[in-house]
A tleap script that builds the chain and sets N, CA, C and O, in Angstrom:
source leaprc.protein.ff14SB
mol = sequence {
  NMET SER ALA GLU MET VAL SER SER THR ASN
  VAL LEU THR ILE TYR ILE PRO LEU LEU ASN
  GLU GLY THR THR VAL VAL ARG PRO THR GLN
  GLY VAL LYS LEU GLY GLU ASN ALA TYR LYS
  VAL LEU PRO THR GLN ALA TYR ASP PRO ASN
  ASP GLU GLU TRP GLN PHE PRO PRO GLY SER
  ILE VAL ALA CYS ALA ALA GLU THR ARG ASN
  GLY GLN GLU VAL LEU VAL ALA ARG ARG ARG
  LEU CTHR
}
set mol.1.N position { 111.093 109.174 110.228 }
set mol.1.CA position { 110.230 108.979 109.136 }
set mol.1.C position { 111.136 109.322 108.077 }
set mol.1.O position { 111.673 110.418 108.237 }
set mol.2.N position { 111.462 108.682 107.018 }
set mol.2.CA position { 112.138 109.077 105.859 }
set mol.2.C position { 111.683 110.185 105.046 }
set mol.2.O position { 110.502 110.530 105.005 }
set mol.3.N position { 112.695 110.792 104.342 }
set mol.3.CA position { 112.009 112.014 103.175 }
set mol.3.C position { 111.192 111.416 102.249 }
set mol.3.O position { 110.197 112.051 101.900 }
set mol.4.N position { 111.421 110.198 101.715 }
set mol.4.CA position { 110.237 109.601 100.754 }
set mol.4.C position { 109.096 109.481 101.519 }
set mol.4.O position { 108.276 109.514 100.602 }
set mol.5.N position { 108.522 109.381 102.392 }
set mol.5.CA position { 107.407 109.136 103.172 }
set mol.5.C position { 106.777 110.682 103.402 }
set mol.5.O position { 105.575 110.822 103.627 }
set mol.6.N position { 107.589 111.693 103.335 }
set mol.6.CA position { 106.970 112.947 103.607 }
set mol.6.C position { 106.831 113.426 102.386 }
set mol.6.O position { 107.754 113.559 101.583 }
set mol.7.N position { 105.354 113.778 102.144 }
set mol.7.CA position { 105.237 114.682 100.933 }
set mol.7.C position { 104.592 116.006 101.332 }
set mol.7.O position { 103.898 116.141 102.340 }
set mol.8.N position { 104.848 116.862 100.556 }
set mol.8.CA position { 104.431 118.340 100.832 }
set mol.8.C position { 102.759 118.499 101.238 }
set mol.8.O position { 102.317 119.445 101.891 }
set mol.9.N position { 101.975 117.413 100.728 }
set mol.9.CA position { 100.613 117.351 101.143 }
set mol.9.C position { 100.509 116.877 102.626 }
set mol.9.O position { 99.458 117.149 103.206 }
set mol.10.N position { 101.456 116.214 103.294 }
set mol.10.CA position { 101.327 115.834 104.681 }
set mol.10.C position { 101.870 117.065 105.576 }
set mol.10.O position { 101.553 117.196 106.758 }
set mol.11.N position { 102.531 117.755 105.039 }
set mol.11.CA position { 102.963 118.990 105.829 }
set mol.11.C position { 102.090 119.894 106.109 }
set mol.11.O position { 101.594 120.369 105.087 }
set mol.12.N position { 101.584 120.453 107.343 }
set mol.12.CA position { 100.620 121.286 107.420 }
set mol.12.C position { 100.946 122.343 108.522 }
set mol.12.O position { 101.616 121.941 109.474 }
set mol.13.N position { 100.594 123.502 108.506 }
set mol.13.CA position { 100.898 124.778 109.499 }
set mol.13.C position { 99.986 124.276 110.846 }
set mol.13.O position { 98.780 124.029 110.815 }
set mol.14.N position { 100.788 124.198 111.922 }
set mol.14.CA position { 99.958 123.922 113.220 }
set mol.14.C position { 100.569 124.858 114.172 }
set mol.14.O position { 101.596 125.504 113.964 }
set mol.15.N position { 99.800 124.878 115.306 }
set mol.15.CA position { 100.344 126.157 116.337 }
set mol.15.C position { 100.364 125.391 117.784 }
set mol.15.O position { 99.440 124.803 118.346 }
set mol.16.N position { 101.600 125.574 118.168 }
set mol.16.CA position { 102.275 125.080 119.518 }
set mol.16.C position { 102.083 126.197 120.716 }
set mol.16.O position { 102.518 127.341 120.587 }
set mol.17.N position { 101.514 125.829 121.677 }
set mol.17.CA position { 101.276 126.787 122.807 }
set mol.17.C position { 102.580 127.083 123.436 }
set mol.17.O position { 103.344 126.120 123.378 }
set mol.18.N position { 103.030 128.065 123.984 }
set mol.18.CA position { 103.949 128.519 124.433 }
set mol.18.C position { 103.947 128.497 126.025 }
set mol.18.O position { 102.893 128.764 126.602 }
set mol.19.N position { 104.942 128.228 126.659 }
set mol.19.CA position { 104.913 128.489 128.293 }
set mol.19.C position { 105.356 129.705 128.889 }
set mol.19.O position { 106.183 130.380 128.277 }
set mol.20.N position { 105.039 129.982 129.704 }
set mol.20.CA position { 105.662 131.204 130.760 }
set mol.20.C position { 106.003 132.217 129.797 }
set mol.20.O position { 107.158 132.633 129.696 }
set mol.21.N position { 105.106 132.611 129.125 }
set mol.21.CA position { 105.017 133.855 128.546 }
set mol.21.C position { 104.052 135.108 128.983 }
set mol.21.O position { 103.949 136.145 128.327 }
set mol.22.N position { 103.357 134.825 130.222 }
set mol.22.CA position { 102.682 135.765 130.816 }
set mol.22.C position { 101.241 135.956 130.156 }
set mol.22.O position { 100.425 136.596 130.820 }
set mol.23.N position { 100.873 135.488 128.980 }
set mol.23.CA position { 99.589 135.543 128.394 }
set mol.23.C position { 99.499 134.334 127.383 }
set mol.23.O position { 100.531 133.766 127.026 }
set mol.24.N position { 98.305 133.961 126.941 }
set mol.24.CA position { 98.142 132.862 125.836 }
set mol.24.C position { 98.765 133.281 124.879 }
set mol.24.O position { 98.488 134.317 124.275 }
set mol.25.N position { 100.018 132.251 124.531 }
set mol.25.CA position { 100.582 132.807 123.174 }
set mol.25.C position { 100.756 131.207 122.405 }
set mol.25.O position { 101.030 130.180 123.027 }
set mol.26.N position { 100.511 131.300 120.846 }
set mol.26.CA position { 100.701 130.011 120.334 }
set mol.26.C position { 101.842 130.374 119.010 }
set mol.26.O position { 101.826 131.426 118.373 }
set mol.27.N position { 102.585 129.495 118.841 }
set mol.27.CA position { 103.776 129.876 117.966 }
set mol.27.C position { 103.334 128.938 116.555 }
set mol.27.O position { 102.985 127.769 116.721 }
set mol.28.N position { 103.367 129.398 115.495 }
set mol.28.CA position { 103.044 128.548 114.179 }
set mol.28.C position { 104.186 127.845 114.021 }
set mol.28.O position { 105.232 128.317 114.467 }
set mol.29.N position { 104.177 126.572 113.345 }
set mol.29.CA position { 105.304 125.826 112.891 }
set mol.29.C position { 104.755 125.059 111.918 }
set mol.29.O position { 103.678 125.361 111.404 }
set mol.30.N position { 105.536 123.854 111.528 }
set mol.30.CA position { 105.043 122.738 110.602 }
set mol.30.C position { 104.638 121.604 111.585 }
set mol.30.O position { 104.986 121.529 112.764 }
set mol.31.N position { 103.836 120.721 110.896 }
set mol.31.CA position { 103.543 119.360 111.584 }
set mol.31.C position { 103.522 118.343 110.228 }
set mol.31.O position { 103.239 118.750 109.101 }
set mol.32.N position { 103.771 117.360 110.457 }
set mol.32.CA position { 103.819 116.125 109.515 }
set mol.32.C position { 102.478 115.317 109.850 }
set mol.32.O position { 102.391 114.679 110.899 }
set mol.33.N position { 101.425 115.370 108.909 }
set mol.33.CA position { 100.021 114.651 109.338 }
set mol.33.C position { 100.584 113.031 109.580 }
set mol.33.O position { 101.308 112.584 108.690 }
set mol.34.N position { 100.353 112.378 110.449 }
set mol.34.CA position { 100.537 111.101 110.720 }
set mol.34.C position { 99.113 110.327 110.753 }
set mol.34.O position { 99.066 109.139 110.432 }
set mol.35.N position { 98.245 110.858 111.051 }
set mol.35.CA position { 96.779 110.086 111.118 }
set mol.35.C position { 95.647 110.987 111.284 }
set mol.35.O position { 95.876 112.191 111.166 }
set mol.36.N position { 94.477 110.600 111.534 }
set mol.36.CA position { 93.301 111.557 111.766 }
set mol.36.C position { 93.611 112.768 112.428 }
set mol.36.O position { 93.253 113.767 111.805 }
set mol.37.N position { 94.261 112.998 113.681 }
set mol.37.CA position { 94.269 114.304 114.276 }
set mol.37.C position { 95.874 114.144 114.879 }
set mol.37.O position { 96.191 114.851 115.836 }
set mol.38.N position { 96.832 113.231 114.313 }
set mol.38.CA position { 97.940 113.266 114.918 }
set mol.38.C position { 98.935 113.749 113.850 }
set mol.38.O position { 98.823 113.391 112.677 }
set mol.39.N position { 99.939 114.593 114.287 }
set mol.39.CA position { 101.044 115.426 113.970 }
set mol.39.C position { 102.176 115.422 114.630 }
set mol.39.O position { 102.176 115.583 115.851 }
set mol.40.N position { 103.467 115.213 113.830 }
set mol.40.CA position { 104.825 115.071 114.304 }
set mol.40.C position { 105.199 116.745 114.049 }
set mol.40.O position { 105.186 117.337 112.969 }
set mol.41.N position { 105.499 117.237 115.261 }
set mol.41.CA position { 105.911 118.745 115.224 }
set mol.41.C position { 107.458 118.821 114.797 }
set mol.41.O position { 108.309 118.056 115.250 }
set mol.42.N position { 107.677 119.703 113.994 }
set mol.42.CA position { 108.762 120.173 113.261 }
set mol.42.C position { 109.233 121.392 113.739 }
set mol.42.O position { 108.353 122.206 114.020 }
set mol.43.N position { 110.590 121.794 113.934 }
set mol.43.CA position { 110.871 122.924 114.547 }
set mol.43.C position { 110.772 123.946 113.443 }
set mol.43.O position { 110.818 123.590 112.265 }
set mol.44.N position { 110.612 125.421 113.858 }
set mol.44.CA position { 110.848 126.439 113.095 }
set mol.44.C position { 112.529 126.522 112.549 }
set mol.44.O position { 113.400 125.774 112.992 }
set mol.45.N position { 112.748 127.480 111.608 }
set mol.45.CA position { 114.329 127.655 111.311 }
set mol.45.C position { 115.133 128.211 112.349 }
set mol.45.O position { 116.313 127.939 112.569 }
set mol.46.N position { 114.209 129.225 113.138 }
set mol.46.CA position { 114.935 129.896 114.325 }
set mol.46.C position { 114.615 129.296 115.782 }
set mol.46.O position { 114.819 129.933 116.816 }
set mol.47.N position { 114.110 128.041 115.739 }
set mol.47.CA position { 113.768 127.146 116.878 }
set mol.47.C position { 115.076 127.428 117.902 }
set mol.47.O position { 116.257 127.145 117.696 }
set mol.48.N position { 114.427 128.131 119.162 }
set mol.48.CA position { 115.813 128.105 120.139 }
set mol.48.C position { 114.964 127.357 121.447 }
set mol.48.O position { 113.812 127.700 121.715 }
set mol.49.N position { 115.539 126.515 122.058 }
set mol.49.CA position { 114.421 126.182 123.324 }
set mol.49.C position { 114.949 127.086 124.684 }
set mol.49.O position { 114.364 127.037 125.766 }
set mol.50.N position { 115.969 127.785 124.465 }
set mol.50.CA position { 116.414 128.725 125.406 }
set mol.50.C position { 115.404 129.948 125.262 }
set mol.50.O position { 115.154 130.554 126.304 }
set mol.51.N position { 114.786 130.386 124.063 }
set mol.51.CA position { 114.232 131.683 123.988 }
set mol.51.C position { 112.497 131.446 124.207 }
set mol.51.O position { 111.675 132.231 124.680 }
set mol.52.N position { 112.343 130.309 123.767 }
set mol.52.CA position { 110.930 129.877 123.874 }
set mol.52.C position { 110.455 128.676 124.214 }
set mol.52.O position { 110.684 127.755 123.430 }
set mol.53.N position { 109.748 128.421 125.351 }
set mol.53.CA position { 109.496 126.940 125.703 }
set mol.53.C position { 108.242 126.681 125.090 }
set mol.53.O position { 107.207 127.214 125.490 }
set mol.54.N position { 108.292 125.764 123.992 }
set mol.54.CA position { 107.373 124.948 123.587 }
set mol.54.C position { 106.593 124.100 124.383 }
set mol.54.O position { 107.253 123.427 125.175 }
set mol.55.N position { 105.228 123.916 124.407 }
set mol.55.CA position { 104.594 122.879 125.346 }
set mol.55.C position { 104.513 121.453 124.661 }
set mol.55.O position { 104.118 120.406 125.173 }
set mol.56.N position { 104.947 121.653 123.475 }
set mol.56.CA position { 105.158 120.121 122.820 }
set mol.56.C position { 106.780 120.770 121.847 }
set mol.56.O position { 106.659 121.527 120.884 }
set mol.57.N position { 107.806 120.409 122.223 }
set mol.57.CA position { 109.031 120.409 121.331 }
set mol.57.C position { 108.889 119.790 120.248 }
set mol.57.O position { 107.986 118.968 120.090 }
set mol.58.N position { 109.825 120.110 119.269 }
set mol.58.CA position { 110.054 119.475 118.084 }
set mol.58.C position { 110.096 117.871 118.240 }
set mol.58.O position { 110.691 117.423 119.219 }
set mol.59.N position { 109.479 116.961 117.301 }
set mol.59.CA position { 109.784 115.580 117.406 }
set mol.59.C position { 108.559 114.987 117.984 }
set mol.59.O position { 108.276 113.814 117.741 }
set mol.60.N position { 107.649 115.897 118.903 }
set mol.60.CA position { 106.604 115.368 119.703 }
set mol.60.C position { 105.580 114.980 118.641 }
set mol.60.O position { 105.451 115.544 117.555 }
set mol.61.N position { 104.773 113.808 119.150 }
set mol.61.CA position { 103.615 113.566 118.418 }
set mol.61.C position { 102.434 114.102 119.251 }
set mol.61.O position { 102.320 113.848 120.450 }
set mol.62.N position { 101.469 114.937 118.480 }
set mol.62.CA position { 100.329 115.681 119.222 }
set mol.62.C position { 99.154 115.532 118.363 }
set mol.62.O position { 99.068 115.341 117.150 }
set mol.63.N position { 97.973 115.709 119.582 }
set mol.63.CA position { 96.799 115.767 118.962 }
set mol.63.C position { 96.560 117.044 118.763 }
set mol.63.O position { 96.879 117.874 119.614 }
set mol.64.N position { 95.836 117.457 117.363 }
set mol.64.CA position { 95.459 119.098 117.331 }
set mol.64.C position { 94.132 119.052 116.985 }
set mol.64.O position { 93.479 118.188 116.400 }
set mol.65.N position { 93.749 120.453 117.582 }
set mol.65.CA position { 92.032 120.787 117.809 }
set mol.65.C position { 92.015 121.942 116.626 }
set mol.65.O position { 92.923 122.711 116.313 }
set mol.66.N position { 90.944 121.840 116.179 }
set mol.66.CA position { 90.627 123.120 115.027 }
set mol.66.C position { 89.909 124.363 116.195 }
set mol.66.O position { 89.003 124.203 117.012 }
set mol.67.N position { 90.534 125.315 115.951 }
set mol.67.CA position { 90.173 126.232 116.773 }
set mol.67.C position { 90.077 127.856 115.692 }
set mol.67.O position { 90.597 128.070 114.597 }
set mol.68.N position { 89.265 128.701 116.493 }
set mol.68.CA position { 89.337 130.151 115.388 }
set mol.68.C position { 89.905 131.107 116.293 }
set mol.68.O position { 89.569 131.280 117.464 }
set mol.69.N position { 90.922 131.801 115.557 }
set mol.69.CA position { 91.913 132.734 115.882 }
set mol.69.C position { 92.030 133.666 114.941 }
set mol.69.O position { 92.470 133.506 113.802 }
set mol.70.N position { 91.567 134.796 115.509 }
set mol.70.CA position { 91.860 135.895 114.341 }
set mol.70.C position { 90.920 135.798 113.105 }
set mol.70.O position { 91.289 136.158 111.987 }
set mol.71.N position { 89.554 135.238 113.395 }
set mol.71.CA position { 88.825 135.109 112.278 }
set mol.71.C position { 89.084 133.788 111.498 }
set mol.71.O position { 88.325 133.446 110.591 }
set mol.72.N position { 90.202 133.026 111.873 }
set mol.72.CA position { 90.577 131.866 110.826 }
set mol.72.C position { 90.767 130.643 111.512 }
set mol.72.O position { 91.219 130.656 112.657 }
set mol.73.N position { 90.524 129.775 111.041 }
set mol.73.CA position { 90.471 128.234 111.861 }
set mol.73.C position { 91.776 127.702 111.481 }
set mol.73.O position { 92.227 127.521 110.349 }
set mol.74.N position { 92.369 127.455 112.758 }
set mol.74.CA position { 94.033 126.859 112.634 }
set mol.74.C position { 93.730 125.431 113.534 }
set mol.74.O position { 92.697 125.079 114.103 }
set mol.75.N position { 94.899 124.840 113.437 }
set mol.75.CA position { 95.156 123.685 114.225 }
set mol.75.C position { 95.943 123.910 115.113 }
set mol.75.O position { 97.054 124.326 114.784 }
set mol.76.N position { 95.628 123.709 116.550 }
set mol.76.CA position { 96.362 123.826 117.764 }
set mol.76.C position { 96.641 122.670 118.447 }
set mol.76.O position { 95.755 121.901 118.821 }
set mol.77.N position { 98.184 122.440 118.697 }
set mol.77.CA position { 98.419 121.054 119.317 }
set mol.77.C position { 97.753 121.076 120.757 }
set mol.77.O position { 97.962 122.043 121.489 }
set mol.78.N position { 97.007 120.093 121.146 }
set mol.78.CA position { 96.519 120.125 122.690 }
set mol.78.C position { 97.006 119.125 123.563 }
set mol.78.O position { 97.271 119.294 124.753 }
set mol.79.N position { 97.137 117.827 122.767 }
set mol.79.CA position { 97.927 116.810 123.869 }
set mol.79.C position { 99.145 116.240 123.266 }
set mol.79.O position { 99.282 116.355 122.048 }
set mol.80.N position { 99.938 115.712 123.881 }
set mol.80.CA position { 100.893 114.587 123.481 }
set mol.80.C position { 100.300 113.365 123.342 }
set mol.80.O position { 99.567 112.924 124.227 }
set mol.81.N position { 100.547 112.722 122.261 }
set mol.81.CA position { 100.154 111.123 121.994 }
set mol.81.C position { 101.229 110.091 122.415 }
set mol.81.O position { 100.902 108.986 122.849 }
set mol.82.N position { 102.374 110.433 122.293 }
set mol.82.CA position { 103.446 109.437 122.597 }
set mol.82.C position { 104.461 110.116 123.371 }
set mol.82.O position { 105.460 109.504 123.749 }
savepdb mol mol.pdb
quit
């Protein structure tokens, strides 16, 4: 996706489940909205796959679901689309 096609209105905060943490944990990151519930996962600045195992690594296209966490509605990646 070229820079011209990505506007700030297309980039939202999404949450990625982490694996092997011993408890349920999600990591906030950015996602580029591609469609109705489709997002391309972007890495955080400090992304290190040796430190955290993301269920959906950067570059993945995911479907997100709205969930309430700590009293706020957030988008959580729930399945890979491609």
